[in-house]
Structure formats: structure tokens, C-alpha cells
All heavy atoms as a GROMACS GRO file, in nm:
protein
  578
    1MET      N    1  -5.273  -5.116  -2.200
    1MET     CA    2  -5.329  -5.156  -2.327
    1MET      C    3  -5.303  -5.306  -2.344
    1MET      O    4  -5.193  -5.347  -2.378
    1MET     CB    5  -5.262  -5.075  -2.437
    1MET     CG    6  -5.326  -5.090  -2.570
    1MET     SD    7  -5.252  -4.984  -2.697
    1MET     CE    8  -5.269  -4.823  -2.626
    2LEU      N    9  -5.403  -5.385  -2.315
    2LEU     CA   10  -5.389  -5.530  -2.313
    2LEU      C   11  -5.344  -5.587  -2.447
    2LEU      O   12  -5.261  -5.677  -2.452
    2LEU     CB   13  -5.520  -5.594  -2.268
    2LEU     CG   14  -5.515  -5.745  -2.246
    2LEU    CD1   15  -5.408  -5.782  -2.144
    2LEU    CD2   16  -5.650  -5.795  -2.202
    3ILE      N   17  -5.396  -5.533  -2.557
    3ILE     CA   18  -5.359  -5.587  -2.689
    3ILE      C   19  -5.209  -5.571  -2.714
    3ILE      O   20  -5.144  -5.659  -2.768
    3ILE     CB   21  -5.443  -5.524  -2.803
    3ILE    CG1   22  -5.422  -5.599  -2.933
    3ILE    CG2   23  -5.410  -5.378  -2.823
    3ILE    CD1   24  -5.512  -5.716  -2.951
    4LEU      N   25  -5.153  -5.458  -2.671
    4LEU     CA   26  -5.008  -5.436  -2.686
    4LEU      C   27  -4.931  -5.541  -2.607
    4LEU      O   28  -4.838  -5.603  -2.659
    4LEU     CB   29  -4.970  -5.296  -2.640
    4LEU     CG   30  -4.820  -5.268  -2.631
    4LEU    CD1   31  -4.755  -5.275  -2.768
    4LEU    CD2   32  -4.796  -5.132  -2.567
    5ALA      N   33  -4.970  -5.564  -2.483
    5ALA     CA   34  -4.903  -5.663  -2.399
    5ALA      C   35  -4.908  -5.801  -2.463
    5ALA      O   36  -4.807  -5.872  -2.469
    5ALA     CB   37  -4.969  -5.665  -2.261
    6GLU      N   38  -5.024  -5.838  -2.513
    6GLU     CA   39  -5.040  -5.970  -2.576
    6GLU      C   40  -4.954  -5.982  -2.700
    6GLU      O   41  -4.890  -6.086  -2.722
    6GLU     CB   42  -5.187  -5.994  -2.611
    6GLU     CG   43  -5.276  -6.011  -2.491
    6GLU     CD   44  -5.423  -6.013  -2.525
    6GLU    OE1   45  -5.460  -5.979  -2.640
    6GLU    OE2   46  -5.502  -6.047  -2.436
    7ARG      N   47  -4.951  -5.878  -2.781
    7ARG     CA   48  -4.873  -5.884  -2.906
    7ARG      C   49  -4.722  -5.882  -2.879
    7ARG      O   50  -4.647  -5.950  -2.949
    7ARG     CB   51  -4.917  -5.774  -3.000
    7ARG     CG   52  -5.057  -5.806  -3.052
    7ARG     CD   53  -5.105  -5.720  -3.162
    7ARG     NE   54  -5.232  -5.776  -3.209
    7ARG     CZ   55  -5.309  -5.718  -3.297
    7ARG    NH1   56  -5.275  -5.602  -3.350
    7ARG    NH2   57  -5.422  -5.774  -3.335
    8LEU      N   58  -4.679  -5.808  -2.779
    8LEU     CA   59  -4.537  -5.809  -2.745
    8LEU      C   60  -4.494  -5.949  -2.703
    8LEU      O   61  -4.389  -5.998  -2.745
    8LEU     CB   62  -4.507  -5.710  -2.633
    8LEU     CG   63  -4.509  -5.562  -2.670
    8LEU    CD1   64  -4.489  -5.477  -2.545
    8LEU    CD2   65  -4.402  -5.530  -2.774
    9SER      N   66  -4.574  -6.013  -2.622
    9SER     CA   67  -4.543  -6.148  -2.576
    9SER      C   68  -4.540  -6.246  -2.693
    9SER      O   69  -4.448  -6.327  -2.706
    9SER     CB   70  -4.646  -6.192  -2.472
    9SER     OG   71  -4.618  -6.322  -2.427
   10LEU      N   72  -4.639  -6.238  -2.780
   10LEU     CA   73  -4.648  -6.326  -2.897
   10LEU      C   74  -4.526  -6.307  -2.988
   10LEU      O   75  -4.462  -6.405  -3.029
   10LEU     CB   76  -4.776  -6.296  -2.974
   10LEU     CG   77  -4.791  -6.366  -3.109
   10LEU    CD1   78  -4.820  -6.514  -3.089
   10LEU    CD2   79  -4.900  -6.302  -3.191
   11LEU      N   80  -4.493  -6.183  -3.019
   11LEU     CA   81  -4.381  -6.156  -3.109
   11LEU      C   82  -4.249  -6.203  -3.049
   11LEU      O   83  -4.164  -6.259  -3.119
   11LEU     CB   84  -4.375  -6.006  -3.141
   11LEU     CG   85  -4.488  -5.953  -3.228
   11LEU    CD1   86  -4.494  -5.801  -3.222
   11LEU    CD2   87  -4.474  -6.002  -3.371
   12ARG      N   88  -4.231  -6.181  -2.921
   12ARG     CA   89  -4.108  -6.226  -2.854
   12ARG      C   90  -4.096  -6.378  -2.859
   12ARG      O   91  -3.991  -6.432  -2.892
   12ARG     CB   92  -4.107  -6.178  -2.709
   12ARG     CG   93  -3.984  -6.224  -2.632
   12ARG     CD   94  -3.984  -6.176  -2.490
   12ARG     NE   95  -4.101  -6.216  -2.414
   12ARG     CZ   96  -4.120  -6.338  -2.362
   12ARG    NH1   97  -4.029  -6.432  -2.376
   12ARG    NH2   98  -4.229  -6.364  -2.293
   13LYS      N   99  -4.205  -6.447  -2.830
   13LYS     CA  100  -4.203  -6.593  -2.830
   13LYS      C  101  -4.180  -6.648  -2.970
   13LYS      O  102  -4.113  -6.751  -2.986
   13LYS     CB  103  -4.331  -6.647  -2.768
   13LYS     CG  104  -4.337  -6.623  -2.619
   13LYS     CD  105  -4.470  -6.662  -2.559
   13LYS     CE  106  -4.473  -6.628  -2.410
   13LYS     NZ  107  -4.604  -6.651  -2.350
   14GLU      N  108  -4.234  -6.581  -3.071
   14GLU     CA  109  -4.211  -6.625  -3.209
   14GLU      C  110  -4.063  -6.618  -3.245
   14GLU      O  111  -4.015  -6.695  -3.327
   14GLU     CB  112  -4.292  -6.539  -3.307
   14GLU     CG  113  -4.438  -6.573  -3.309
   14GLU     CD  114  -4.517  -6.485  -3.403
   14GLU    OE1  115  -4.461  -6.390  -3.462
   14GLU    OE2  116  -4.638  -6.510  -3.417
   15ARG      N  117  -3.992  -6.525  -3.186
   15ARG     CA  118  -3.848  -6.512  -3.209
   15ARG      C  119  -3.767  -6.600  -3.114
   15ARG      O  120  -3.645  -6.600  -3.120
   15ARG     CB  121  -3.804  -6.367  -3.190
   15ARG     CG  122  -3.846  -6.278  -3.303
   15ARG     CD  123  -3.779  -6.145  -3.288
   15ARG     NE  124  -3.801  -6.067  -3.407
   15ARG     CZ  125  -3.719  -5.977  -3.451
   15ARG    NH1  126  -3.608  -5.950  -3.386
   15ARG    NH2  127  -3.745  -5.910  -3.560
   16ASP      N  128  -3.835  -6.671  -3.027
   16ASP     CA  129  -3.770  -6.758  -2.930
   16ASP      C  130  -3.666  -6.682  -2.848
   16ASP      O  131  -3.552  -6.725  -2.832
   16ASP     CB  132  -3.707  -6.878  -3.002
   16ASP     CG  133  -3.672  -6.992  -2.906
   16ASP    OD1  134  -3.742  -7.005  -2.802
   16ASP    OD2  135  -3.575  -7.064  -2.932
   17MET      N  136  -3.709  -6.566  -2.796
   17MET     CA  137  -3.622  -6.481  -2.717
   17MET      C  138  -3.678  -6.467  -2.576
   17MET      O  139  -3.798  -6.480  -2.555
   17MET     CB  140  -3.608  -6.342  -2.780
   17MET     CG  141  -3.538  -6.342  -2.914
   17MET     SD  142  -3.525  -6.176  -2.984
   17MET     CE  143  -3.389  -6.112  -2.887
   18THR      N  144  -3.590  -6.439  -2.482
   18THR     CA  145  -3.633  -6.411  -2.346
   18THR      C  146  -3.665  -6.262  -2.334
   18THR      O  147  -3.623  -6.181  -2.418
   18THR     CB  148  -3.524  -6.446  -2.244
   18THR    OG1  149  -3.411  -6.359  -2.266
   18THR    CG2  150  -3.481  -6.592  -2.256
   19GLN      N  151  -3.735  -6.228  -2.227
   19GLN     CA  152  -3.762  -6.087  -2.201
   19GLN      C  153  -3.632  -6.011  -2.181
   19GLN      O  154  -3.618  -5.898  -2.227
   19GLN     CB  155  -3.852  -6.072  -2.079
   19GLN     CG  156  -3.993  -6.120  -2.102
   19GLN     CD  157  -4.078  -6.111  -1.977
   19GLN    OE1  158  -4.029  -6.119  -1.865
   19GLN    NE2  159  -4.209  -6.098  -1.997
   20LYS      N  160  -3.536  -6.073  -2.118
   20LYS     CA  161  -3.406  -6.010  -2.095
   20LYS      C  162  -3.336  -5.980  -2.226
   20LYS      O  163  -3.282  -5.871  -2.245
   20LYS     CB  164  -3.319  -6.098  -2.007
   20LYS     CG  165  -3.186  -6.036  -1.972
   20LYS     CD  166  -3.105  -6.124  -1.879
   20LYS     CE  167  -2.975  -6.054  -1.843
   20LYS     NZ  168  -2.896  -6.134  -1.748
   21GLU      N  169  -3.338  -6.075  -2.318
   21GLU     CA  170  -3.274  -6.054  -2.448
   21GLU      C  171  -3.339  -5.938  -2.524
   21GLU      O  172  -3.269  -5.855  -2.582
   21GLU     CB  173  -3.281  -6.182  -2.532
   21GLU     CG  174  -3.193  -6.293  -2.480
   21GLU     CD  175  -3.219  -6.426  -2.548
   21GLU    OE1  176  -3.333  -6.452  -2.593
   21GLU    OE2  177  -3.123  -6.506  -2.554
   22VAL      N  178  -3.471  -5.934  -2.523
   22VAL     CA  179  -3.541  -5.826  -2.593
   22VAL      C  180  -3.511  -5.692  -2.527
   22VAL      O  181  -3.483  -5.593  -2.596
   22VAL     CB  182  -3.693  -5.852  -2.601
   22VAL    CG1  183  -3.766  -5.731  -2.658
   22VAL    CG2  184  -3.722  -5.976  -2.684
   23SER      N  185  -3.515  -5.687  -2.396
   23SER     CA  186  -3.489  -5.561  -2.326
   23SER      C  187  -3.348  -5.511  -2.358
   23SER      O  188  -3.328  -5.390  -2.377
   23SER     CB  189  -3.509  -5.575  -2.175
   23SER     OG  190  -3.410  -5.657  -2.116
   24GLN      N  191  -3.252  -5.601  -2.366
   24GLN     CA  192  -3.115  -5.561  -2.402
   24GLN      C  193  -3.108  -5.509  -2.544
   24GLN      O  194  -3.040  -5.409  -2.571
   24GLN     CB  195  -3.019  -5.679  -2.383
   24GLN     CG  196  -2.997  -5.714  -2.238
   24GLN     CD  197  -2.917  -5.840  -2.217
   24GLN    OE1  198  -2.908  -5.927  -2.304
   24GLN    NE2  199  -2.856  -5.852  -2.099
   25GLU      N  200  -3.177  -5.574  -2.636
   25GLU     CA  201  -3.180  -5.528  -2.775
   25GLU      C  202  -3.242  -5.389  -2.787
   25GLU      O  203  -3.200  -5.309  -2.870
   25GLU     CB  204  -3.256  -5.626  -2.864
   25GLU     CG  205  -3.185  -5.757  -2.888
   25GLU     CD  206  -3.065  -5.742  -2.979
   25GLU    OE1  207  -3.066  -5.659  -3.072
   25GLU    OE2  208  -2.966  -5.815  -2.955
   26LEU      N  209  -3.344  -5.363  -2.706
   26LEU     CA  210  -3.414  -5.235  -2.711
   26LEU      C  211  -3.344  -5.127  -2.628
   26LEU      O  212  -3.378  -5.009  -2.638
   26LEU     CB  213  -3.558  -5.251  -2.663
   26LEU     CG  214  -3.649  -5.339  -2.749
   26LEU    CD1  215  -3.783  -5.359  -2.680
   26LEU    CD2  216  -3.667  -5.279  -2.887
   27GLY      N  217  -3.251  -5.169  -2.543
   27GLY     CA  218  -3.180  -5.073  -2.459
   27GLY      C  219  -3.265  -5.019  -2.345
   27GLY      O  220  -3.251  -4.903  -2.305
   28ILE      N  221  -3.353  -5.104  -2.294
   28ILE     CA  222  -3.438  -5.066  -2.181
   28ILE      C  223  -3.419  -5.168  -2.069
   28ILE      O  224  -3.363  -5.276  -2.091
   28ILE     CB  225  -3.588  -5.057  -2.221
   28ILE    CG1  226  -3.640  -5.191  -2.272
   28ILE    CG2  227  -3.609  -4.946  -2.324
   28ILE    CD1  228  -3.788  -5.194  -2.303
   29SER      N  229  -3.466  -5.135  -1.951
   29SER     CA  230  -3.449  -5.228  -1.839
   29SER      C  231  -3.541  -5.349  -1.856
   29SER      O  232  -3.649  -5.341  -1.916
   29SER     CB  233  -3.478  -5.159  -1.707
   29SER     OG  234  -3.616  -5.135  -1.693
   30LEU      N  235  -3.497  -5.460  -1.799
   30LEU     CA  236  -3.578  -5.581  -1.800
   30LEU      C  237  -3.711  -5.555  -1.729
   30LEU      O  238  -3.816  -5.596  -1.777
   30LEU     CB  239  -3.503  -5.695  -1.731
   30LEU     CG  240  -3.581  -5.824  -1.707
   30LEU    CD1  241  -3.634  -5.882  -1.837
   30LEU    CD2  242  -3.495  -5.925  -1.633
   31ASN      N  243  -3.706  -5.485  -1.618
   31ASN     CA  244  -3.827  -5.454  -1.542
   31ASN      C  245  -3.929  -5.378  -1.627
   31ASN      O  246  -4.048  -5.407  -1.625
   31ASN     CB  247  -3.791  -5.375  -1.416
   31ASN     CG  248  -3.909  -5.360  -1.324
   31ASN    OD1  249  -3.981  -5.455  -1.299
   31ASN    ND2  250  -3.928  -5.240  -1.272
   32SER      N  251  -3.882  -5.281  -1.703
   32SER     CA  252  -3.972  -5.204  -1.790
   32SER      C  253  -4.036  -5.295  -1.893
   32SER      O  254  -4.158  -5.291  -1.914
   32SER     CB  255  -3.897  -5.091  -1.860
   32SER     OG  256  -3.863  -4.991  -1.770
   33TYR      N  257  -3.955  -5.377  -1.959
   33TYR     CA  258  -4.010  -5.465  -2.062
   33TYR      C  259  -4.112  -5.563  -2.002
   33TYR      O  260  -4.218  -5.586  -2.060
   33TYR     CB  261  -3.901  -5.541  -2.138
   33TYR     CG  262  -3.958  -5.612  -2.257
   33TYR    CD1  263  -3.982  -5.543  -2.375
   33TYR    CD2  264  -3.995  -5.746  -2.249
   33TYR    CE1  265  -4.040  -5.607  -2.483
   33TYR    CE2  266  -4.054  -5.809  -2.357
   33TYR     CZ  267  -4.076  -5.740  -2.474
   33TYR     OH  268  -4.136  -5.802  -2.580
   34GLN      N  269  -4.080  -5.618  -1.886
   34GLN     CA  270  -4.173  -5.710  -1.822
   34GLN      C  271  -4.306  -5.640  -1.793
   34GLN      O  272  -4.413  -5.699  -1.812
   34GLN     CB  273  -4.113  -5.764  -1.692
   34GLN     CG  274  -4.001  -5.862  -1.715
   34GLN     CD  275  -3.927  -5.898  -1.588
   34GLN    OE1  276  -3.915  -5.817  -1.496
   34GLN    NE2  277  -3.876  -6.020  -1.582
   35ARG      N  278  -4.299  -5.517  -1.751
   35ARG     CA  279  -4.423  -5.443  -1.722
   35ARG      C  280  -4.503  -5.415  -1.848
   35ARG      O  281  -4.626  -5.410  -1.844
   35ARG     CB  282  -4.390  -5.312  -1.650
   35ARG     CG  283  -4.349  -5.334  -1.508
   35ARG     CD  284  -4.316  -5.204  -1.442
   35ARG     NE  285  -4.318  -5.219  -1.298
   35ARG     CZ  286  -4.302  -5.118  -1.215
   35ARG    NH1  287  -4.284  -4.996  -1.260
   35ARG    NH2  288  -4.306  -5.139  -1.086
   36TYR      N  289  -4.436  -5.396  -1.961
   36TYR     CA  290  -4.508  -5.377  -2.088
   36TYR      C  291  -4.584  -5.505  -2.123
   36TYR      O  292  -4.699  -5.500  -2.166
   36TYR     CB  293  -4.414  -5.341  -2.201
   36TYR     CG  294  -4.335  -5.213  -2.180
   36TYR    CD1  295  -4.207  -5.200  -2.232
   36TYR    CD2  296  -4.386  -5.105  -2.111
   36TYR    CE1  297  -4.133  -5.084  -2.215
   36TYR    CE2  298  -4.313  -4.988  -2.093
   36TYR     CZ  299  -4.187  -4.979  -2.145
   36TYR     OH  300  -4.113  -4.865  -2.128
   37GLU      N  301  -4.519  -5.620  -2.106
   37GLU     CA  302  -4.582  -5.748  -2.141
   37GLU      C  303  -4.693  -5.788  -2.043
   37GLU      O  304  -4.778  -5.869  -2.079
   37GLU     CB  305  -4.478  -5.860  -2.148
   37GLU     CG  306  -4.408  -5.867  -2.279
   37GLU     CD  307  -4.342  -6.002  -2.304
   37GLU    OE1  308  -4.375  -6.102  -2.238
   37GLU    OE2  309  -4.254  -6.006  -2.392
   38THR      N  310  -4.690  -5.736  -1.923
   38THR     CA  311  -4.795  -5.770  -1.826
   38THR      C  312  -4.901  -5.661  -1.815
   38THR      O  313  -4.988  -5.666  -1.728
   38THR     CB  314  -4.735  -5.798  -1.687
   38THR    OG1  315  -4.659  -5.685  -1.645
   38THR    CG2  316  -4.647  -5.922  -1.689
   39ASP      N  317  -4.892  -5.563  -1.902
   39ASP     CA  318  -4.989  -5.453  -1.908
   39ASP      C  319  -4.992  -5.370  -1.780
   39ASP      O  320  -5.094  -5.315  -1.742
   39ASP     CB  321  -5.129  -5.507  -1.941
   39ASP     CG  322  -5.223  -5.397  -1.990
   39ASP    OD1  323  -5.176  -5.302  -2.054
   39ASP    OD2  324  -5.344  -5.407  -1.962
   40GLU      N  325  -4.878  -5.362  -1.712
   40GLU     CA  326  -4.868  -5.280  -1.592
   40GLU      C  327  -4.818  -5.140  -1.625
   40GLU      O  328  -4.826  -5.050  -1.541
   40GLU     CB  329  -4.772  -5.344  -1.492
   40GLU     CG  330  -4.820  -5.475  -1.436
   40GLU     CD  331  -4.717  -5.540  -1.346
   40GLU    OE1  332  -4.643  -5.469  -1.277
   40GLU    OE2  333  -4.710  -5.665  -1.347
   41ARG      N  334  -4.764  -5.124  -1.744
   41ARG     CA  335  -4.706  -4.996  -1.785
   41ARG      C  336  -4.715  -4.984  -1.937
   41ARG      O  337  -4.710  -5.085  -2.007
   41ARG     CB  338  -4.559  -4.994  -1.740
   41ARG     CG  339  -4.487  -4.866  -1.766
   41ARG     CD  340  -4.347  -4.875  -1.705
   41ARG     NE  341  -4.273  -4.757  -1.742
   41ARG     CZ  342  -4.145  -4.741  -1.718
   41ARG    NH1  343  -4.076  -4.837  -1.659
   41ARG    NH2  344  -4.083  -4.632  -1.752
   42GLU      N  345  -4.729  -4.861  -1.987
   42GLU     CA  346  -4.733  -4.839  -2.131
   42GLU      C  347  -4.606  -4.768  -2.175
   42GLU      O  348  -4.561  -4.673  -2.111
   42GLU     CB  349  -4.856  -4.756  -2.169
   42GLU     CG  350  -4.985  -4.833  -2.151
   42GLU     CD  351  -5.105  -4.758  -2.203
   42GLU    OE1  352  -5.090  -4.656  -2.270
   42GLU    OE2  353  -5.217  -4.806  -2.176
   43PRO      N  354  -4.546  -4.815  -2.284
   43PRO     CA  355  -4.423  -4.753  -2.332
   43PRO      C  356  -4.449  -4.615  -2.392
   43PRO      O  357  -4.559  -4.585  -2.438
   43PRO     CB  358  -4.373  -4.850  -2.438
   43PRO     CG  359  -4.493  -4.926  -2.482
   43PRO     CD  360  -4.586  -4.929  -2.365
   44THR      N  361  -4.344  -4.534  -2.391
   44THR     CA  362  -4.352  -4.403  -2.456
   44THR      C  363  -4.353  -4.422  -2.608
   44THR      O  364  -4.319  -4.530  -2.659
   44THR     CB  365  -4.230  -4.317  -2.417
   44THR    OG1  366  -4.112  -4.383  -2.465
   44THR    CG2  367  -4.223  -4.294  -2.267
   45ALA      N  368  -4.388  -4.317  -2.679
   45ALA     CA  369  -4.392  -4.324  -2.825
   45ALA      C  370  -4.257  -4.366  -2.886
   45ALA      O  371  -4.254  -4.454  -2.973
   45ALA     CB  372  -4.439  -4.191  -2.883
   46PRO      N  373  -4.144  -4.309  -2.841
   46PRO     CA  374  -4.016  -4.353  -2.898
   46PRO      C  375  -3.987  -4.502  -2.875
   46PRO      O  376  -3.933  -4.570  -2.962
   46PRO     CB  377  -3.912  -4.265  -2.828
   46PRO     CG  378  -3.988  -4.144  -2.785
   46PRO     CD  379  -4.125  -4.194  -2.752
   47ILE      N  380  -4.026  -4.553  -2.760
   47ILE     CA  381  -4.005  -4.696  -2.731
   47ILE      C  382  -4.096  -4.780  -2.819
   47ILE      O  383  -4.056  -4.885  -2.871
   47ILE     CB  384  -4.027  -4.728  -2.582
   47ILE    CG1  385  -3.926  -4.654  -2.495
   47ILE    CG2  386  -4.020  -4.878  -2.557
   47ILE    CD1  387  -3.782  -4.695  -2.514
   48LEU      N  388  -4.220  -4.735  -2.840
   48LEU     CA  389  -4.312  -4.807  -2.929
   48LEU      C  390  -4.254  -4.817  -3.070
   48LEU      O  391  -4.261  -4.921  -3.134
   48LEU     CB  392  -4.448  -4.737  -2.935
   48LEU     CG  393  -4.547  -4.769  -2.826
   48LEU    CD1  394  -4.668  -4.679  -2.837
   48LEU    CD2  395  -4.588  -4.915  -2.830
   49VAL      N  396  -4.197  -4.708  -3.117
   49VAL     CA  397  -4.135  -4.707  -3.251
   49VAL      C  398  -4.020  -4.807  -3.256
   49VAL      O  399  -4.006  -4.884  -3.351
   49VAL     CB  400  -4.089  -4.565  -3.290
   49VAL    CG1  401  -4.004  -4.567  -3.415
   49VAL    CG2  402  -4.209  -4.473  -3.306
   50GLN      N  403  -3.937  -4.806  -3.153
   50GLN     CA  404  -3.826  -4.901  -3.144
   50GLN      C  405  -3.876  -5.045  -3.149
   50GLN      O  406  -3.818  -5.130  -3.217
   50GLN     CB  407  -3.751  -4.882  -3.011
   50GLN     CG  408  -3.620  -4.813  -3.020
   50GLN     CD  409  -3.554  -4.812  -2.883
   50GLN    OE1  410  -3.609  -4.760  -2.786
   50GLN    NE2  411  -3.438  -4.871  -2.876
   51MET      N  412  -3.981  -5.073  -3.075
   51MET     CA  413  -4.038  -5.208  -3.071
   51MET      C  414  -4.090  -5.249  -3.208
   51MET      O  415  -4.068  -5.362  -3.252
   51MET     CB  416  -4.151  -5.216  -2.969
   51MET     CG  417  -4.105  -5.207  -2.827
   51MET     SD  418  -4.248  -5.197  -2.716
   51MET     CE  419  -4.168  -5.215  -2.558
   52ALA      N  420  -4.161  -5.159  -3.274
   52ALA     CA  421  -4.216  -5.189  -3.406
   52ALA      C  422  -4.102  -5.220  -3.504
   52ALA      O  423  -4.111  -5.316  -3.582
   52ALA     CB  424  -4.301  -5.072  -3.456
   53LYS      N  425  -3.996  -5.142  -3.499
   53LYS     CA  426  -3.882  -5.167  -3.587
   53LYS      C  427  -3.815  -5.300  -3.552
   53LYS      O  428  -3.780  -5.378  -3.641
   53LYS     CB  429  -3.781  -5.054  -3.577
   53LYS     CG  430  -3.826  -4.927  -3.644
   53LYS     CD  431  -3.721  -4.817  -3.630
   53LYS     CE  432  -3.766  -4.690  -3.698
   53LYS     NZ  433  -3.667  -4.582  -3.681
   54PHE      N  434  -3.796  -5.325  -3.425
   54PHE     CA  435  -3.731  -5.448  -3.380
   54PHE      C  436  -3.809  -5.571  -3.426
   54PHE      O  437  -3.752  -5.668  -3.476
   54PHE     CB  438  -3.715  -5.448  -3.228
   54PHE     CG  439  -3.657  -5.574  -3.174
   54PHE    CD1  440  -3.521  -5.602  -3.190
   54PHE    CD2  441  -3.737  -5.666  -3.108
   54PHE    CE1  442  -3.467  -5.720  -3.141
   54PHE    CE2  443  -3.682  -5.784  -3.059
   54PHE     CZ  444  -3.548  -5.811  -3.075
   55TYR      N  445  -3.940  -5.568  -3.409
   55TYR     CA  446  -4.023  -5.683  -3.445
   55TYR      C  447  -4.068  -5.679  -3.592
   55TYR      O  448  -4.136  -5.771  -3.638
   55TYR     CB  449  -4.145  -5.690  -3.354
   55TYR     CG  450  -4.113  -5.739  -3.214
   55TYR    CD1  451  -4.140  -5.660  -3.103
   55TYR    CD2  452  -4.055  -5.863  -3.192
   55TYR    CE1  453  -4.112  -5.704  -2.974
   55TYR    CE2  454  -4.026  -5.908  -3.064
   55TYR     CZ  455  -4.055  -5.828  -2.956
   55TYR     OH  456  -4.027  -5.873  -2.829
   56ASN      N  457  -4.031  -5.573  -3.662
   56ASN     CA  458  -4.066  -5.558  -3.804
   56ASN      C  459  -4.217  -5.564  -3.827
   56ASN      O  460  -4.266  -5.637  -3.913
   56ASN     CB  461  -3.993  -5.663  -3.889
   56ASN     CG  462  -3.993  -5.626  -4.036
   56ASN    OD1  463  -3.989  -5.509  -4.070
   56ASN    ND2  464  -3.998  -5.726  -4.121
   57VAL      N  465  -4.289  -5.488  -3.747
   57VAL     CA  466  -4.435  -5.476  -3.759
   57VAL      C  467  -4.472  -5.328  -3.756
   57VAL      O  468  -4.391  -5.244  -3.719
   57VAL     CB  469  -4.510  -5.551  -3.645
   57VAL    CG1  470  -4.483  -5.700  -3.650
   57VAL    CG2  471  -4.475  -5.495  -3.509
   58SER      N  472  -4.594  -5.297  -3.792
   58SER     CA  473  -4.639  -5.158  -3.788
   58SER      C  474  -4.680  -5.120  -3.647
   58SER      O  475  -4.716  -5.205  -3.565
   58SER     CB  476  -4.757  -5.138  -3.884
   58SER     OG  477  -4.872  -5.204  -3.834
   59LEU      N  478  -4.677  -4.990  -3.620
   59LEU     CA  479  -4.728  -4.941  -3.492
   59LEU      C  480  -4.876  -4.974  -3.477
   59LEU      O  481  -4.922  -5.008  -3.368
   59LEU     CB  482  -4.708  -4.789  -3.481
   59LEU     CG  483  -4.568  -4.742  -3.449
   59LEU    CD1  484  -4.559  -4.591  -3.462
   59LEU    CD2  485  -4.527  -4.787  -3.311
   60ASP      N  486  -4.950  -4.964  -3.586
   60ASP     CA  487  -5.093  -4.996  -3.582
   60ASP      C  488  -5.117  -5.139  -3.537
   60ASP      O  489  -5.209  -5.167  -3.461
   60ASP     CB  490  -5.158  -4.973  -3.719
   60ASP     CG  491  -5.178  -4.827  -3.752
   60ASP    OD1  492  -5.164  -4.742  -3.661
   60ASP    OD2  493  -5.207  -4.796  -3.868
   61TYR      N  494  -5.032  -5.230  -3.583
   61TYR     CA  495  -5.046  -5.370  -3.539
   61TYR      C  496  -5.015  -5.381  -3.389
   61TYR      O  497  -5.090  -5.446  -3.315
   61TYR     CB  498  -4.953  -5.461  -3.618
   61TYR     CG  499  -4.952  -5.602  -3.565
   61TYR    CD1  500  -5.057  -5.689  -3.592
   61TYR    CD2  501  -4.850  -5.647  -3.483
   61TYR    CE1  502  -5.060  -5.817  -3.539
   61TYR    CE2  503  -4.852  -5.776  -3.429
   61TYR     CZ  504  -4.957  -5.860  -3.458
   61TYR     OH  505  -4.960  -5.987  -3.405
   62LEU      N  506  -4.906  -5.321  -3.347
   62LEU     CA  507  -4.866  -5.332  -3.206
   62LEU      C  508  -4.975  -5.285  -3.110
   62LEU      O  509  -4.999  -5.347  -3.008
   62LEU     CB  510  -4.740  -5.249  -3.179
   62LEU     CG  511  -4.606  -5.316  -3.186
   62LEU    CD1  512  -4.495  -5.221  -3.142
   62LEU    CD2  513  -4.599  -5.445  -3.109
   63VAL      N  514  -5.041  -5.175  -3.145
   63VAL     CA  515  -5.140  -5.119  -3.052
   63VAL      C  516  -5.284  -5.165  -3.081
   63VAL      O  517  -5.377  -5.121  -3.017
   63VAL     CB  518  -5.134  -4.964  -3.048
   63VAL    CG1  519  -4.998  -4.919  -2.999
   63VAL    CG2  520  -5.166  -4.903  -3.182
   64GLY      N  521  -5.299  -5.255  -3.179
   64GLY     CA  522  -5.429  -5.316  -3.203
   64GLY      C  523  -5.522  -5.243  -3.299
   64GLY      O  524  -5.639  -5.276  -3.306
   65LEU      N  525  -5.469  -5.146  -3.373
   65LEU     CA  526  -5.554  -5.078  -3.471
   65LEU      C  527  -5.573  -5.160  -3.598
   65LEU      O  528  -5.670  -5.140  -3.670
   65LEU     CB  529  -5.496  -4.940  -3.506
   65LEU     CG  530  -5.492  -4.840  -3.391
   65LEU    CD1  531  -5.423  -4.712  -3.436
   65LEU    CD2  532  -5.631  -4.811  -3.338
   66LYS      N  533  -5.478  -5.249  -3.625
   66LYS     CA  534  -5.486  -5.338  -3.740
   66LYS      C  535  -5.444  -5.477  -3.697
   66LYS      O  536  -5.364  -5.492  -3.605
   66LYS     CB  537  -5.392  -5.291  -3.852
   66LYS     CG  538  -5.433  -5.164  -3.919
   66LYS     CD  539  -5.339  -5.134  -4.035
   66LYS     CE  540  -5.383  -5.008  -4.107
   66LYS     NZ  541  -5.293  -4.977  -4.217
   67ASP      N  542  -5.496  -5.575  -3.767
   67ASP     CA  543  -5.456  -5.712  -3.739
   67ASP      C  544  -5.344  -5.758  -3.832
   67ASP      O  545  -5.283  -5.862  -3.807
   67ASP     CB  546  -5.575  -5.806  -3.748
   67ASP     CG  547  -5.671  -5.788  -3.632
   67ASP    OD1  548  -5.625  -5.752  -3.522
   67ASP    OD2  549  -5.791  -5.809  -3.649
   68GLU      N  550  -5.320  -5.684  -3.940
   68GLU     CA  551  -5.211  -5.716  -4.030
   68GLU      C  552  -5.082  -5.660  -3.972
   68GLU      O  553  -5.080  -5.547  -3.924
   68GLU     CB  554  -5.234  -5.656  -4.170
   68GLU     CG  555  -5.359  -5.704  -4.238
   68GLU     CD  556  -5.483  -5.626  -4.192
   68GLU    OE1  557  -5.471  -5.508  -4.159
   68GLU    OE2  558  -5.591  -5.688  -4.186
   69ARG      N  559  -4.976  -5.734  -3.980
   69ARG     CA  560  -4.852  -5.694  -3.917
   69ARG      C  561  -4.783  -5.577  -3.987
   69ARG      O  562  -4.705  -5.507  -3.925
   69ARG     CB  563  -4.756  -5.810  -3.906
   69ARG     CG  564  -4.807  -5.914  -3.809
   69ARG     CD  565  -4.708  -6.022  -3.786
   69ARG     NE  566  -4.764  -6.119  -3.693
   69ARG     CZ  567  -4.694  -6.205  -3.627
   69ARG    NH1  568  -4.563  -6.212  -3.644
   69ARG    NH2  569  -4.751  -6.289  -3.544
   70GLU      N  570  -4.804  -5.561  -4.113
   70GLU     CA  571  -4.736  -5.452  -4.184
   70GLU      C  572  -4.834  -5.358  -4.249
   70GLU      O  573  -4.944  -5.381  -4.271
   70GLU     CB  574  -4.641  -5.508  -4.289
   70GLU     CG  575  -4.528  -5.582  -4.221
   70GLU     CD  576  -4.424  -5.629  -4.319
   70GLU    OE1  577  -4.406  -5.566  -4.424
   70GLU    OE2  578  -4.358  -5.728  -4.290
   0.00000   0.00000   0.00000
């Protein structure tokens, strides 16, 4: 899901964080997070929820159903 990858990258950069820092905060491997940002892999529903909470955005925003963050 390309929109998810793009939004994850944008949100991470807005926080001025590295992929490693985000992966540690989420409790997932760096490799997994990198694959989410490069659209090589899609996260499970529980990981998507974690990401939405971490970035303080809605799931709909993360997956491209809405353009508003909340």
C-alpha cells in the first residue's frame, strides 16, 4: 500500500526520527519498519493501530482513506 509507506515516511521525518528510533518505539524490528516504508511489506492490524497511536493520527489517514490526520 504505497500511500501507507509514503505517510509513514512523512510522519517519521516530521518528528525528526530515524527508522531505527521508530522501530524501537514500536517494538518491532528495524527491517520490518524499513519494509513498511518502502512498500515491500504491509503491517498487521495490531501494528497499524500502534503506528496510528504513536503518530497520533487516525487509521483512515494512515491507509489513505482520509486526508485529515484525525
